[in-house]
N, C-alpha and C positions, 0 to 999 in steps of 0.2 A: 830163129835169130840166135847167134852166138855172141856172148859178151867177150870183149877182148881181155878183160881181167875182172876179178871179183869185185872191185870197187867201182866199176863202170855203171853209169846210170842207164837203165834199160831204154827209157824214152829218148834220151839224147842219142844213144847209140842207134836206135831205130831211125830217127829222123836223119842222122848223118848218112845211113845206108841208102835210104830211099831217095835222098836228094843228090847223091853222087852223080856227077855228069849232067845235072839239070840246073844250072845256075838260074836263079830268079824264078824257079818253079814254085808252085803253090801246092800245099797239101790240105785237103778238106777232110775234116774228121767229124763224124756224127756220133753222138751219144744218145741212144734212144732206149726206152724201156722195152722189155720183152713183148713180142707180139702176142700177148695173152688176152683172152676174153675178160670181161668184167667178172667180179666175184659172183654177182647174181646170176649171170649166164652160166658160169661153171657149176653153181649149186643146182640149178634146174637141169642142166645136162647130166650131171652125175645122178640125180634122183631118177631120171627116166631109165638109166642103165641099171637100176635096182641097187644102187650103192648109197652111201652116206658121206657127208663131209665133216671132217674134224678141223676146227680152226683154233689158233692160239693168237692172242694179242696181249701186248704189254706196253704200257705208257711210261717211258723213261725221260719225258720231257723235263721233269724236275731236276735232272742231272746236268742241265745246261751250265757250262762254266767249270765242269769237272771232267776233262777229256779222258781221264783214266776209267771212267764209268761208261756204261752203255748209254747211248744218246737217242732221243726221239722216240717215235713209235716203232715197234717191231711186230712182225706178222709171221704167221706160219699157217700152212694149209696142207691137208692130206686127204686123199680119197681113200675111204675104208669100206670093207665089206659090211653087210648088214649086222653081223654079230658084234661089231664094234660097240653097239649100244650096251652090251653086257661086259665088254672087255675094253673099256675106253682107254685105260692107261697105256695099253699096247700101241694105240694108234695116235696118241697125242703128238702133233708135229713139233711143238716148241716154237717160241717166237724169236726167230733169228734174222728174218729178212727185213730190210729197210722199207720196202714197198709192198703193197698188196699184189701188184702185177708180178713181181718176182716170186712171191709165195704161190700165186695161182699157177704160174708157169712151171714151177717145180712140181706142184701137185699133179698137173696134167701129164708131165713127163713120167711120173711114176704110176700113171693110171692102171697100167696092165697088172701091177702087183695086186690090186684089189679086184679088178674086173674078172680075172681068171677065177676067182672064188665065187663069182655071182653067176657063172654059166651053169644052166640047169644040167643035171646029170641025166635026166630023162630026154632021150633024142627027139621025142614028140612034143616037148615043151618049147615054145618059141623063145628066142633070146630077145630081151628087151632092147629096143633101138629108139633113138630120138626121132620125133616126128617133124621137128622144125628147128633149125639152128641158124640164127641170124644175129645182127648186132643189137637187136632189142632184147632178145631173150630166147628161151626155149619153151615151146608149147609142149609141156610134159604130159598133158592129158590126165593129170591127177585132179580129183574133185576138190582137193585142198592144196594150198600152197603155203609152206612154212614161212616163206618170205612175205606173204600177204600183201602183194603189190609193192614191196620195197625194191625199187629199181637199183638202189644203192645202199645195201646193208652196211657199208663201211662206216657211214656216219653213226649209225646205232652202236656199232662195236667200239668206235672211237670214243663216243660219249661215255659208254660203260667203263672202258679202260681208264678214262680220266678220273673216275671216282676211286680207283684203286691203284695209285701210282706205284710203279715198281713191282707190281703183282702180275704174274702170267695167268690170264683167264683162258679157260678152255670152253669152246662152244661146239656142240654136236648137232648137226642139222640132218634130220631124216625127212622124208616127204611129208610126214604129218605131225611132227613135233620137234621141239628144240630144247636142248639141255644146256644150261649155262652153269659151269662148275667153278666155284670160288675155292681157293686153296684151303681156307680154314674158317671155322665159325668165329664170330666176334667174342663169344664167351663159352665156357663149358656148359653142357646140358644140365639144367636144374634137376631133371628127373634121374639121370644116371651118374651125375657128377663126373662125367667123362671128360677127357682133355679135348683140345681142338681137333676137329676133323674136317674132312671135305664137305662142302655144302653144294647141293645141286638144286637148281631151279628148273622145273620142267613146265612147258606151256605149249599150246598148239602152234604158236607162231614165234618168230624171233623177237618181234617187238614186245610181246607180252612177257617172254622169258627175260629179256633185258630189263623191262620195267620192274619185274619182281626182284631180280638180282640187284638192281640199282637202289631199291628201297631198303636194303639190309646192309649198310656199310660196316666194314670191319673197324674195330677199335685201332688206334694208332700203334699199339703194342703188337698187333697182329700183322702189320704191314712191314715186310722186311726191307732193308736198305737195298736199293737197286744197284747191283754190281754185275760183274761179268765182263766178257770181251766186248770191245767196241768194234765189231766187224760184222760182216754179212757172209755167213757160211753158206 
């Protein structure tokens, strides 16, 4: 579509073009979220491929009434190779998307960037493949499940993010453990007198890691003002 001039409204121009020669015609518009699986399904699917999931979540709901600041909950998801457990900063997705489904959709579109690194170099080693993929979840065949029966981990992550308004939390999910990373400690270490640093809570399941992180709130001075762009990149 070409705009007749720089000041023309794109939507008005489009409607004028599609209704030309059709007096009384109707235009039906549909706004639907991406056709992406649930977060739990994506996590289990990624795990059976020998990969891990890095998530970011930030709660900016306290910014209501300040339209120049980021609003609502923001999400990010990224599929990462196994070595992301030791090089997490390289794979942090950042919390930019307004919905979980948009974050999941973006992560799956970039899946091959991580899956290429999980392919065995030995030609006699089988490539991991999902055994079942349906609307309920993925039967990954692992003896342990980091989600531990959580069909909707979004609620756990939303609850945790609400305890740290304006702070971007990072969660790394591997098949057998979960890491929740907070930006800074609530106070300097008494032993080393060191300044604030990142805090990581590790547990066998997401629920346990979230519980541990939620029991160690940051002091108000450590919670930055929520700023940034109010968009969805």
